[in-house]
C-alpha positions, 0 to 999 in steps of 0.5 A: 398806498390804500390811503392814497387810493382812497384820497384820490377817489375822494378827490375825484368824487368831490370834483364830480359832485362840484361839476354836477352842482355847478351845472345845476346852478348854471342850468336851473336859475330863478327868473331874475338870473335870466336877465343876464342872458335876456338878449340870447335866451327868450323867457317862455313866460315873457311878453316876447314869446307870448306875442310871437306865439299869437303871431305864429298862431295867426300864420299857422291858420293862414297857411292852413287856408292857403295849402288847400288852394293848391288843389285848385290849380288844375283847370279845364279849358272847355274850348279845347277840351283839355287840362292846364295849370293856372300859371298866375294862380301857381305863382301867387300861391308859391309866393304866399306859401313861401312867405308863410313858410318863413314863420315856421323857420323862425319858430324853429329858431325861437324854440332853439333859443327859448328857455323851459321850466324845469319840471322838478321846480314847478312846485311853487309859482311859475318854476325855475328856468333852464337857460343852458343852450345845450339842454334847450337844444337837446330837449327840443331835438328829442321832442318836436324838432323833426315835426317842425322841420317837416312842416316847414319844408316847401313841398307844394312849391317843389311838387308843382314846379319841379316834380309834377311837370317832369312826370309822365302822364296827364296833368290831372292824374299826376296832381290827383295821385301825387299832389293830393297825397303829399300836401295832406301828409304835410297838412295834417301835422300843420293842423295838429301843430296849432293844438299845443300852441293854442294850449300854451297861449291859453295857459300863459294868458288866461285863455286864447281869446280875451272875449267870449265872442272871439273864442266862438269866432275862432272855432267857427273859423276852424269849421270854415277851414274844414269846409274849404278842405272838403270843398277843394278835395271835391273839386279835384276829385270832380276834375279827376272823374271828368278826366276818367270819362275822357279816357274811357271814351278815348279807349273806344276811339282808339287809335285816333285818340291819345291820352296826351290830347287832354293836355293843353300843351298839345291843343294846337297839334294838327292830329289833335285838331283833326280828332277834336273835330270828329270826337263825341267826348263833349256830349258823352262827358258833360254830366247829363248824358245817360249814355256816358261810360261812367256814373258821375254821381255827386260830381255831376253838378260840378261837371254840368256847371263846368266848375273847372273852367270858372275863374278862381273866385267863382271856384273858391266860393262854390267849393266853400259853399259846397263844404259848408252845405254838406258838412252842416247836413252831415252828408245827407245831401250826398246820399241820394246822388252817390254812385257805386264808384268806390273812391266816391263812396269813401269820400262821401263817408269821410264827409259825413263822418267829418261833418258829424264830428266837426259840427258837434265840436263846433256846437260844444265849443261855442257853448263852452265859450258862450255859456260855460261859467264853471271853468277857471278861464271863464271865471277869470274872464268874467272877473276881469270884465267886472273889474273893467266895468268897475274901473270905468264906473269909478273913473280911475286914471289910465295909469292905475287901470294899467297897474290893476290889469298887470297885477291881474295878469301876473296873478293869473300866470302864477296861480292859474286862477286858483286861490291857494289859501282857500284851497288848502283849507279844505285839507286835513292838518297833516296834508296841509302841513305836507303841502306847505312843506313841499311848496315852501321848505326849499325856498325858505332855506334860501333866506339867510335868516332861516338857513340855519334853523332846524326842520321843525322850526322851518315847518312851523314857519312854512305854515304861517307864510303867505304868498305875495305877488307884486308887479313893477312899480308897486309899493310894499311899504312906505316910510312912516306907515305902520309895518303890518307884515315882514316880507322875505323875497325869493324872486324879483328885485326891490328898491328900498330907500329912506329919508330919515323921516323926510329930513332935508339932505338925507337919502339912502337907497339900496337894492333888495335881491332874492334872499333879502327881507324887509319890514325888520322893524316888525321882528324887533317888535315881535321879540319884545316881551312887553305886550303892545298893540301899537305896531312899529312904523316903517323907516324905509320905503320899499318898491318893486322894480320887476315882477316880485314873488315873496313870502309874508309873515303877518304881525300875529304870525310873527309873534309865534315865529319869534318864540321859535327864534329863541331856540337859536343862539342869540349872538348868531341871530343878532349878527345875521340880523344886523348884517342883512338888515338894511336899516342896520346897514344904513345906520352903520354907514352913517355912523362910519361917515360921522366918525370919519368926519369927526376924525378929519376935523380933529386931525385938522384942529390938532395940526392947527394947534401944533402950528400955533404952539410953534409960533408962540414958542410955548411948550406943552406936555407931549401927548400922542395924537390918538390920546387927543382924538379919543378925548375929543371923540368922547366930548363930541359924542356927548354933545351929539347926544344932548343936541341936534346938529343943524347943518345939512352936512352933519345930518348923518350924525343924528340918525337913530340907532335901530333897536336891537333884538332882545332874547332876555325874557321868555314868554 
């Protein structure tokens, strides 16, 4: 009974472990496995997401400029001394804002369908992708989904068309107390949303801007945005201050005056027409009368110029100039005109603080983009500029220029501009070995030729490995060239083919996937105990199909690794080497084809002889077909060793057998 319980617990544990491993395999994959779901899941490091991020960043900046314009909707009618909402401006802003909100909704959909890099796998290269829909959705819901949903809501449109008209009170009071607070409660998250987006674009492509002046222009645009925001707030507060003056005068003229008279909907009311003919509001609230019941302070200029009754473009450029003038002067122009009104003083303090902070940030960022040559991004940008000038000077063809740009971009994405080999040289031997173990050990285990080795041997191999990055259509080695490195693929795909030295009618190709290797001729050379400085020639051409990341072992390093191979059983290594070597596979396929053709040919000849013997009536000793086949196969093999076949159809008979691994002699 106890044995049965233990067995059931073991089976349950095994099933759970299997399910766990299965989920890990399905959820954490290499980039090439992403191709299976490429139409459903976006690669965060791919061209599609990078292009969308730039489009979305432009949409976010556009929305940040549009949202403050809702504060310019309240206007003043000087002819009737009342307030109204500009219907044309409301419709235009509603349409533009609604179109811009669509980009935020698309961003939510994109985030739900964008894979992410597993943090635990980001130890070498660009890491592994998580493509499971459930994990992607849970990660997004736990992080920033609710913020993205909040900023996508059409709050200003709902406020100015549905909520504010239904409230009691004058238009300006409702706008100032409701519209200002709600819009800016949504505006602040939208403003901070561009910070991680900008960082993501910079990390993916080596900087937000491709040129230094573009980065400076971006920071200048953010500064102008702050000027516009402060200017629109100044405009709305000036309208509210003017309305406060009207109310105070109205209180003095009570009961002939009512607050509803300041709404243009009642401009034609007979009682209001009678009141307007006798009131002194126009003279007391024009911003210049010293007997005014309130102090206009910094808003006196806006009231005097009748800013509220100007056309839209006149309003916009005035408030932009006002914000630029006062933020650049850190509010010094306001200190001599400010009144004792608390809200006005708080606004002046906010403008001075914001101006000081943004002006210092603008100068710092401008200096960073224009003068800072110590950062990795600037170094990479300067190097890329030098590369472009050199390519132009040497008149390189457009195709070659594009290949160089793609490789430079891919190298930046994988290393972030850090030269890992020179970087690791600065560390002591022990730290260097531990870093190499952390970066390479698990990946080396996945190469079938290495997966049975002990940890000490793998550590020795890891120390000699060098990383290789290749873009699409790049050749790693060509047929007939000396083999200087052996490559072990762990991400991407390669095409490998041979023509057997350029022979007519012979072509063999295969696809290399992660875990395969190429340049195996160098391993045979390294295992040869006889000293030789002549490198072997490649029997195959290897070309990258997609972006490829691989390890390479140079000829000298492979000599050292070859000594480690001898610790294994030679038969096991020979079997694996033959099984995974595409050179051996090609020879085996050709050998099988040749044997099959000889078999078919001799079978037909045997049938022909049997038919001729039957016609002539001759009787010969009975021999089995297999005896005849074996005899003629031996004779045919001897003929093939002494002479080359001249026909195209028999070309497979002459391919040379690869040299086998030799473990007989130790160093």
